[in-house]
FIKOLNU-489268 format. One record per residue (C-alpha): x, y, z. Coordinates in steps of 0.05 Angstrom, whole numbers, plus 5000, padded with zeros to 4 digits. Each point is the difference from the previous one (the first is absolute). Layout:
<rs>
XYZ/...
</rs>
This chain:
<rs>
403765896548/499249335028/492749965023/502749685055/505850275033/501149575065/499249394962/502350044928/498849204986/492550245010/495649984940/493449965019/495550585031/496849885068/493849524998/492850295026/498949465039/504750175071/497450605028/498850205078/495550615022/501350345080/495350425031/500650145069/507049785003/498449274984/499249524940/491350064984/499049134988/497349664944/500750614940/499249594943/498050524953/502650724994/497650544938/505350474968/503650575031/497150564939/500050774997/498050404951/501450774994/494950494961/502050254936/499050804998/499950244918/501350764994/502650424946/501250894993/495750274951/507450104956/501349275006/500449594943/492649534985/504049455050/497450045070/505549925058/499749545056/500750015078/499649535058/493850115052/497649665055/502049185010/495249565015/502349285041/495349454981/496249665053/503849265016/496449385013/502549525054/497449255000/499949305040/497649415022/494550035060/503549785062/498150125077/505750694986/496150675013/505250484969/495850214946/492550105036/503050265056/503550494945/493550144961/495750055063/504750635019/497050294940/492249885014/498449465058/492749874996/496050105062/505250265041/496350625021/497750664970/506750454997/504049355006/499349704939/507550334972/506949885037/502550694970/506449965043/502749314963/496049824945/506650164956/505949655002/506449994958/502049264972/506449664974/499549584942/505349494999/503049704928/504649375007/504649544957/498549264991/504549905065/495950415039/505250635000/495850805006/502050154930/495150674990/495950365056/494750534988/497750425064/492550164987/497050705024/493650085051/495849364978/493549895024/493849534970/495450274951/496949284986/499449415037/498549214986/499049695058/497049394965/500249794912/494149704975/498749295032/498949374949/497749265019/502049834936/507350314992/506949795021/503850725015/502450235059/497050615042/502350694989/499650575031/502150784986/501750675018/500950594952/504650515022/500650734981/506350335009/503450614991/507149924967/504849405003/507250044988/506249485002/503349755058/507950104974/502049825066/498649264977/504749844946/501849384956/502349475048/505449524978/497049354979/502349415026/504249474960/498549275014/504049334991/500349494965/499949415056/505349515006/499949404953/
</rs>
């Protein structure tokens, strides 16, 4: 079976550097790095008294790993505003957590080299469990200041309505 059904000439897998993250119906500015989507299912070992000396294995509870999002610090407030819905210092007794809307569903889109959406995942009921507002600062360094959020989630699935796009063919310029 071919790895690509629409673009049979394509051989290379998609690259990991073209992606977008969306929540609340809009793309989040400047996300430069995202942790992997990973889940693991606990193994339950069991055997009956009359079984041979080997165990049987059954699936148990499934755990979805937290996802880290990173971006360079700008004046965009999306990371901080979402993190403040989970815990907002100084907002007053009983108002520190926004129980109504601290969870969000997010969408991650992986694109081909031409910028066409090739694969998308929906990630459900995310909330910010860790927020880095400012990284370590160093006057002798030569780096971008990065802020990050760690998202707990209750599962994800591939959006199978996003199908393989027909990749454009570029013609040679006339001589």
